[in-house]
Structures are given as structure tokens and as C-alpha cells.
N, C-alpha and C positions, 0 to 999 in steps of 0.2 A: 501608487499611493494607497494608504489604508483608508478605511471609511472614517468620516468625521465623527468625533466624539462630542458628547454634550458637556454640561457643566461638571466640574470636578466635585469630589466628595466634600471638600472644604466649602466650596461655593454653595452646594446644595444644602449643607447643614446651616450655613449662614442665612440663606434665604428662608429656610424653615424656621429658624429661631426668630428672625425679624418678623415674619408673619405671625408667629405665635405670640411674641411679646407685644406686637402692635395690636392684635385682637384683644389680648388681655388688658392692655392699657386703655383702649377705647371702652371696653366693657366696664372696667373699674371706674373710669371717669364718669360714665353715664350713671352707674349705680350711686356713686358718691354725690353727683349733682342732684340726683333724685332725692336722696336722703336729706341732703342739705336744704333742698327746696321745701321738703316736708317740715323739717325743723323750723325753717324761717317762717313758714306759713303759720305754724302753731305759735311761735314766738310773737309774730306780728299781731295775731289775734289777741293774745294776752296783753301786749303793750297797748294796743288800741283800746281795749276795755279799760285798762288802767288810766289812760289819758282821758277817756270820756268821763270816767268817774271823778277824776281830779277836776276836770273842767266843770262838771255839773256841781261839784261841791263848792267850787270857788265862784261859780257864776251867780248863784242866788236866783235872781229873776231878771228878765229883760228890762224890767222897769228900773231895776237898780243900776242898770248900765253895765253891760258886760264889757270887760277890758279888752279892747282890740290889740292893745300893745303887748299883752302877755301872749296872745295867740301868735302874733307876728314873730315874737321872740322864739316861741316853740318851733315855728316853721324855719326860722333862720338857723336854729340849732340842729335841725334835721330830725326833731322828735316827731313831727307830723308833716304830711304832704299838703293837707288841706283841711279846712273846717267849714261846715255849713250850718247856719242856724235859721230855722224857719219858725216864725212866731205863729200864734194862734190865728191871727188875721191874715196869714199867708205871706207876710213880708219875709224876704230871704236875704241873708247876709253870707258872703263867701270870702274865705281867705285861702290863698295857695291853690293847689291843683285839686279840683273836686270832680274828677272824671271817673266814671264807672261806679261799681258798687262800693259803698262805704265799708270800712273795716269794722266800725262800731257805731251803734245808734243808741241814743238815750233821750229822755225827756227831763227837762229842767223843772224845778219847783214852780216856775212861772208858767208852765204849760208849753214851752217852746221845744221843738225837736232839734236835737243836737246830733250832727253826723260828723265823723272823723275819718280821715284817710291817713294812714301811716305809711312810711317808706318800706319797701321790701327789704328785709334783712337789716342788719346793723351797718354802721358806717364801715367797719373793717371786713365785712363779709366778702366783698369782691377781691380784696387783697389776700384774704385768707385762702380763697379758692385758687387764685393764681399761684400762690406759694405751694399749695398742696399739689397742683398739677406739675409744677416745676420739680419738686422733690420726687414725685412719682415717676416722671420721665427720667430723672437722673438715676434713680434706683434701677429702673428697667435697663438703662444703658450700661450701668456697671454690671448687672447680672448678665446681660448679653455678651459683653466683652469677656467676662469670666468664663461663661459657658463656651465661648469660641476658643479661648486658650486651652481649657481643659479638654474639649473635644479634639482640638488639634494635636495635643500632646499624647492623649491616650488612644486615639483612633486614627485620625488622618495621617499623622506622621509615620506611625508603624506600617500602615497600609501602603503609603507612598514608598517607604523603604523596601517593602516586599515587591512593589511594582518595578522599582529600579533593579532589584536583584533578579527578578524574573527576566527582564530585558537582557541583563548580563548573561544569564544562564542560556537564553535563546541564542546569544552570540557565541556560545560554546564554553563560557567560563563556568564550569561546574564546581569550582572551589568557593564561590560566593556564599556568604551567610548573612542572616539578618539578626539583629538583636531581639531577644525575647523580652518584650515589654509591652505596656499598654493594658487595655482591658483584658479580662480573662480570656474571652473568645479570641481576641486579636493575638494574645500571647500564645494560645494553643495553635492558632493558625501559623504563626511564625515558627513555632517548634516543629510542626508538621512539615513546613517548607524546608527547614534545615535537614530534617530526616530524609525527605525526598531527595534533596541535593546530594546527601551522603550516599543514598542508595544508587542514584544515577552515576556518581563517581565510581562506586564499586562495580556497577554493571559495565560501565565503559572500560574500566581496567580489565575486567574479565573478558570482555569482548575483544579488546586490543590484544590480550594475551592469546586468546583463541585464534585471532587472525594471524598473529605471528607464528603460532604453531602450524596453522594451515599453510602459510607461506613456506615455512621450513619443509613441511611434508610435501608440498607441491614441488619445491626445488629438488628434494630428494627423489620424488617420483619421476621428475623430468630427467634427472641424471641417470636414474636406473633405467628409464625407458630408452634413453639414448644409448646406454650401454647394452641393453637387450637388443635394440635394433642393430647396433654395430656387431654384436655377437651373432645375431641371426644372419646378418649379411655375410659375415665371415664364414659362418657355418654353411650358408647356402653356396658361397663361392667354393668352399672346401668340398662340399658334396658334389657340386657341378664339376669341379676339376677332377675329383676322384672318379666320378662317373665317366667323364670324357676319357680320362686316362685308361680306365678299365675297358670301356666299350670300344675304344679305338686301339689302345695299346696291345690288348690281347690278340686281336686279329693281325695286327702288324707283326707281332712277335712270331705268330704262326706262319705268316707269309714269309718272313725273313728266314725262318728255319727251313721251310720247304724249298725256297729259292737256293739256299746253300746246298741242299741235297741234290737239287736238279743240276746246279753248276758243277757239282763234284763229278758228274758223269757216271756214277755207279748204278744208275737206274735203267731198267729196260724201258721200252717204249710204252708199255701198258702202265707201269708204275709212274712213268713221267707224265702220261696223260691224266692219271688219277690225281697227281699232285697239282697239275695245272687247273683241274676242275675245283679242287679244294681251295687253291689260291683265288679262283674266280668267286667262290662262295664267300670267302672271307672278305674279299674286296666289296661284294654286294652288301655284306653286313656293315662294313664301314660306311658305305654310301647311304644305307638306310639310317644309320645313326646320325650322319651329318644332315640328312634331309629332315629328320625329326627335330634336330637342334634348330635348323633354320625355321621350321614351322613354329617351334616354341618361341623363338626370338623375334620372328617377323610380326606376330599379332600381339603387340603390347596393349595392355588395358588402356582404354581412353583414346587410342589413336583412331583417326578418321572413321566414324561410324559408317557401316555399310548401308547404302540406301536401297539396295535391291531386296527383293522378297521372294519367298519360295513356299510351296505347299508342303507342310510337314508330312501329310499323308502320302504324298508322292515320294518324298525322301525315304520314308520307312519302306514303302513298297519296293523302290529301286534297290535299296541297300539289302533287303532280305533276299531278293532274287540274286544279288551278287554273292552273298555268303552261302547261299544254299548249294552252290556248285563246288564249294571248297571242302576238302577232305576233313578238316578239323570240326566241321559242323555235321558230319555224316550221322553221328549217333546223338545229336542234340536236337531236342524238340523246340521249335520256335512257336510261341503262342502270342498272337497279335490281338490287340484291342485298341483300334484306332478309329476315332470319330471322323468320318469322311467330310463332315461339314465344318471342320476346324478352320478358323481364319488363317490366312497366310501369315508367316512369321518373318521377322527381319533377318536378312542374310541370304547368301546365294546358295544354290542347290548343292554345289560341290563341297563347300565347307561344311554344310549341315550333314552331308553324307559321310564326310571324313569324321565328324563328331560321332555319329551313330556307329560307324565301322569300328572306331577305337573302343567304344563301350561294349560292342558285341564281341570283339576279339578279347577284351579283358575278361568278360564273363565266360567265354569259351575256354580260355586258359585256366580260369578258376575251377571249371568243371572237369578239367583233364579229359575232355573229349566225350563225356557222357553226362546227360542231365537235361534240365529244362531252362529255357530263357524266355522270360515274359517281356513283351514290349507293349506299352500302352501310351496313348496320347489323348489328352483331354484339354478343354479350353474353358476359361472363366475369368471374368473381370479384366478383359483386355490382355490376358496372358495365356500361353499354351504350355502345358506341363507334359514333358516326355520322361517316362520312367522305364529303365532297363533293370530287370531283376533276374537273379538266378537262384538255384537251390543248392549251391555249392557250400563250401565250408565257411564262407564269410571272410571278412577282413580282420586281420590280427589287430587286437586292441592297441598295441603300441605304435602302429603306423596309421591308424584310422584318421588321425588329425593331420598326417603328413602325406596322405595318399595322392594329393595333387601336386606335390613337389617333384621337381625333375629328378630322375634316376632313383626314385623310391620304388623298389620292386621286391617281391619275394620269390621271383623265378630264379632258377639256377643260372649261373653264368653262361652267356651265349644264347639264351632263350628269350631275352627281352632287354630293352634299353631302359625301361622305367620312364619313358617320355610320353607314352600314349595318353595317360590321364592328365599329365601336365599340359599337353597340347589341347585336350578337351576343355580344360579350365580356361586356357587362353582364348580359345574361340568363343566360348560362352560369354566370357567377360567382355570381349570386344563387341559382342552383339547387345550388350546391356542387360544380359540375363544373369542367372545364378545357377550353380551346380553344387550338390551336396551328396555325400555318401553315408550310408548307414547299414548296419546289420539288421536283417529282418528277424522278428521274434520267432518265425517259423523256420528259420535257417536260411543261409545264403546272404548275399549282399544286394543292395538296391542303390541305384544311382538316379537321382531326380534332377532333371534339367528344367528350369523355368525360363521361357523366352517371351519377350514382348511381341504382341501382335503387330503386324505392319499397319502403318497409318493409311 
């Protein structure tokens, strides 16, 4: 639920108007009553003096007998409230209400003191004041209602329409509009609201169009990716089939030809022995190719991680001793830079030796039997880096990105299967590591292997 809201704009304006008109009504009534009271007091004073002079003129003297009947008639007519006559000997006569300070005092010709109290205001003063208050209240009510209608039409209703339009817009209806009317500020606000709605519609349409374009592009990219993956798979299968056919088919053809010659019986014993040895070598070549294929296919990425560990320094030392005895490394200098405090790496000793052997054989083949091979091993951040570099001609640019694919080789037919680096990539990937090849700026190729340290 949303937070509770206070009074609406219409109610707030109504309360403000009622307070303002109420305060103005009270203030005006007080001022009017004060002015009326002042006028009545002055009028009362003049009337009292006039009555006193009339009484003095008609009274003569007390001895002549002042007429009480005329005084009572004045009181009954409301001309006076009370009359008091005090003779020279202290005798007092009173008629009506004679309380408080008299409004007029005079001395008759007979020496008596005449005091007169007159009523406050005239007879119609109270009715006149009530009528004034009634009309004043009626006028205030009419003005209040008129103000309420005008404020509702010019301010409250347009703002309420914008509120409802905003709610519809929040619900997603961007085609809503509000009429431009009311006070100038409210009309400008409504016009700005309509412009905002139009801009939002335009932005939404542009965004929707962009999303549709992105969806189409995504579909096209997905289709193209699937086609590329399919083409890459077909190409890989084609290269694999061609490589297998070449690496196995050629030795088989040679074996078949030599067997035909042996079976013909036209060879002497020496030639026949030489052909048997050649058949044996071709058979070993086929066996080597099949073994490399098995190594390549057996260690698929992501299959059961090896839990054993080995010392890479010991692997390097053991492998170097092994290749030092081979004729292909007779004129090749091996330079080692191995940190003996390296942490153990994940993987068993034999597989890591096979990895390094393949890299060393590849470097030796690139050097054509003469040159320098550098082997270094360092560790940092929970990983061990093994780098095998040579100073040979480097890797041809067109096959640099495919150097770890099976049967990719630049060697002449019969001198290599093109599976050695593919097997290296499979072993490293299975151990959770990475391998990359690059040409060095100083010449030659470099293979960098990154392996995780054993836990």
C-alpha cells in the first residue's frame, strides 16, 4: 500500500477560503459595531441634551408643578430611560431607570437639578445591526461559493485531470492527453505534460524498433554461429579423416606394395629382409599414429579431473635427461631456468612428461637439428608457468591459430602426424590449465603453458 495522503487541493482551498472569510467577517463585524457604538453614543448625547433643554423650558419651576404625566409619556415612548429632579432643599423625584451616570444634566429656573438618562441608540438600531450582519454573512457565503467554483474550474479540475492522466501513463498508456485549460500556469503545465507524453511515445517507439533490430541481429548471429559451428565441425571431421587416411593409408599402401613384391618371389634373401624391415617400420608408423589418436581422444576437456600432483621441476629434469640421449638433440643446446621451490601442480608425472616431450620434439623439429631451446618454469598467484621457446623460423602465420588442431603440420609426409600439439592441448585442458603459442620478436616460437597449483 502507498503512503496515506492528506487533504486534497479542493479541500485545502475550501478550508483556506473559509478561514479567510471567517476572519474577515469577524473583523468587519467588530469594526462596524465599534463605529455604530460611537455614532450611537454621540447621537445619545445630542438627544439627551435636547430632551433636557425641552424639559427645562417646559418645566418652569418646581413651584409651578412640573408635569409627571409628560415625563411618563416620554418614558413610555422610549424617548428617555429615566428622569431625576432634585430640589434645592434636597428633595428627589425619580421616573424610570436612573442607574449610572446621567446622559445630560441641567438646572431649572427654579434652582432644581434635572438629570436625564436616554436609551442607547434608537429603537431600530438592534434590528438594523442584525440585518447588517445577515447581509454581510450572505455576501460572504456567495463570494465563498463563487470562489470555490472558479478555483475548481480553473485550478483543481485541470490538476485532477493531469493526476488521472499520470496514473494512466504509469500503467503504460502513453497515448493519454489532458486538455490545455485553466489558469495560465496550469495550462502551461498541461501543455508540458502533453509534450512529455509525446516524447515518451517517440522514445518508446524508437526503443521498440531498436529492440526488434537487436532481436533480428541476434537471430541472424545465432543462425550464422550455428552454421559456423556446423562448418567448423565438418571441416574438423574432414581434416581428421584426411589426416587419418594420409597417415595410415600411405604406410598401408607401401606395406601392400612390398608384400606383393615379397610374394612374387623375385627377391633374394637380402632384399627380402630389407623389405621385411621396411614393412616393420611402416607398421610402427601406423601404430604410432593410432596411439597418438587414442591419446588425443582419451583426454577430453572436462572429463574427470586428475587428483594426483607432481613436481614440475622433477618433470623438467627427468624429461631433459631423456632427450639428451637422443640423436636429434645432439646439436641442440638446452637452456633451463627452473625455480626449484615451485609448488606442485595438478596431474601425474607421466602425463606432464608426455606434455613436455611433445613440446621439446616440436621445437627440435623446427630447428632441424641445430639451435637453442629454452625451458623456464615460474610460479605466481597459485599457478605455475612453463615456457618452451626456440630460435628457429617460428610458426607460419596462416596456421598459428590452428596449431593445436589435429593433423595440422608443416612437416613433409611421413615425418610427423600433426597430433603432438593437439595431444598437448588436450592434456593441459584436462588439467584445468591453458596453452598458447606465439612467435617471438627475436625470432623463433614460444609455447606457454599455465597450470594450476595443487591444492
